[in-house]
MIZADREN-881801 format. One record per residue (C-alpha): residue in three letters; x, y, z. Coordinates in steps of 0.5 Angstrom, whole numbers, plus 500, padded with zeros to 3 digits. Layout:
<atoms>
ALAXYZ
...
</atoms>
This chain:
<atoms>
MET700402228
GLY700398221
ASN705398216
TRP707404212
ARG705405205
GLN707409200
LEU702413196
GLU703419191
LEU698425191
TYR696429184
PRO693436185
LEU688437180
GLN688445178
LEU683449175
LEU686454170
LEU684461171
HIS688464166
ALA692458161
LEU697463158
ARG699466165
GLY698459169
ASP694462174
PHE690456178
VAL686454184
THR687447187
ILE680444186
GLY681437188
PHE687431188
VAL688424186
LEU691419191
ILE694413188
GLU698407192
SER704405187
ASP703398188
GLY696399186
GLY693397193
PHE689404194
ALA686409189
GLN681415190
VAL679422188
ARG676428191
LEU674434189
THR672440193
ARG665441195
ASP666449196
TRP661451191
LYS661459193
MET669459192
LEU668455185
GLN662461183
CYS667466185
VAL673463181
ALA669460175
PRO662463174
HIS661460167
LEU662452170
GLU656449173
TRP657444179
GLU654439175
TRP660439171
PHE665438177
GLY661432178
THR662429171
VAL670430172
GLU670427179
SER665421176
ASP670420170
LEU676420174
LEU673415179
GLY671410173
LYS678411170
LEU683410177
GLY683402176
ARG687404170
LEU691410171
ARG697408175
THR702413173
ARG703420173
GLU703420165
GLU697416164
LEU693421169
VAL696427165
ASN694424158
HIS687422161
VAL686429164
SER688433158
GLU684429153
ARG678429157
PHE678436160
GLY683440155
THR685447158
VAL680447164
ILE684442169
GLU691440169
VAL695435174
GLY699439179
PRO706437181
THR707430184
LYS707429192
GLY709423196
VAL705421202
LEU707416207
THR701413211
ASP699407215
ASP692409213
PRO690411206
VAL683412208
LYS684417214
GLU689420210
MET684422205
GLU680426210
VAL687429212
LEU688431205
THR681434204
GLY682438210
MET689441208
TYR687442200
LEU679443200
LEU676446206
PRO671451204
THR675458204
GLU671463209
THR674469206
VAL672468199
GLU668474197
PRO661473196
VAL658473189
ARG656480189
ARG663483190
ARG666479184
THR671483180
GLY674484173
ARG672479168
ALA668475173
ALA664481175
ILE662482167
LEU661475166
TYR656475172
ILE652481170
MET652478162
GLU649472165
GLN644475169
LYS641480164
PHE640474159
LYS637471164
ASP632477166
VAL630477159
SER629469158
VAL634468153
LEU640465157
GLU638458156
LEU638459148
LEU645461148
GLN651457146
ARG656457152
ASP664457151
LEU664457143
ASP670454141
LEU673458135
VAL680454134
ARG678452127
TYR679459125
THR684461130
GLY689455130
PRO690449134
GLY691449141
ASP688456142
PRO684456149
LEU679462147
ARG672460148
ILE667465147
ASP662466153
PHE655467149
SER653466142
TYR647464137
ARG646463130
ILE640466126
GLY641464118
SER648465116
ALA649470122
VAL653468128
LYS653473133
MET657473139
PHE658476146
HIS664476150
ALA667479157
VAL673482157
SER676486163
MET681492162
ALA681494170
THR688491170
SER691490163
ALA689491156
GLU692485154
PRO686480154
ALA683486149
LEU689486144
ALA689479144
LEU682478142
ALA682484137
PHE688480134
ARG684473134
TYR678476131
SER680478125
ARG682471123
VAL675469126
ASP671474121
GLU676472115
GLY674464116
MET667465117
ARG667469111
ARG670464107
GLU664459110
GLN659464108
LEU657466115
HIS657473117
ALA660474124
SER659479129
LEU662480136
THR660484142
VAL665485147
VAL663487154
VAL668491158
ASP668494165
GLU665501167
GLU666507163
ALA671510168
VAL676504167
LEU675506159
GLN678513161
GLU685510162
ASP690511156
ARG691503155
ALA684502155
ARG682507150
PHE688504146
ALA685497146
VAL678499145
GLY681502139
MET684496136
LEU678492138
GLU673497134
GLN679497128
ASN677489127
SER670490127
VAL668488134
ARG663492138
VAL665495145
LYS660496150
THR660497158
ILE657493163
GLY652499164
GLU649497157
MET648490158
ALA640491159
GLU640494152
ILE644488149
ALA640483152
ALA634486149
GLU637486142
VAL638478143
ARG631477146
ARG628481139
ASP633477135
LEU630470138
ARG623472138
VAL622470145
</atoms>
């Protein structure tokens, strides 16, 4: 057995809900304190990533891994790593709590840690069984794809210039025709009305800000099945959205919405 070597493990966490702090570990960085070893590994479990983050493409995760590999020679402290990840990947990925690792073979330890943290999860639900916002977003994407407009839409529209610095909100789909900015966003109220209420508050600022820029904003929120909307909390949230000029549609109406977009874009 060789000499024991002290390393530090930094989990890479994909944020599912920035405000609640929900996350799933998608990779890790292993760095030796004296600079002798540094490596990064991301999950290859595409099925899991599709379920938890259907809006992100696999190529994007490859970009994350390549970026970190290219910077490991200069990222030797937790502070440097955290700052770099925050700067490059914003509110999507964060560095988890540091863990000490003692090993005589860092290369073999990488494989052990991969098995512990990144093995494919056999119990992950198939894509067709997504629930909540993920299910709505998946249906929206499929309906837009069905009418050949998906590639024409902007994804993850950043509205921070209207809502304020640090706001993690990104609108799922949008496009612009002349001065009209049309936006579409998935919101689930199956378990909580808070996301809808938060969006209603934000959109009043967005609408006002775009008007100052001589733009005409419109937002369509796509929500759960009709049955979910029968609950008092959901009806209240829908009312708040509509009071703030947000159009509310259910996933059952996505085909009609996609057809509207197709006519707008003259596909």
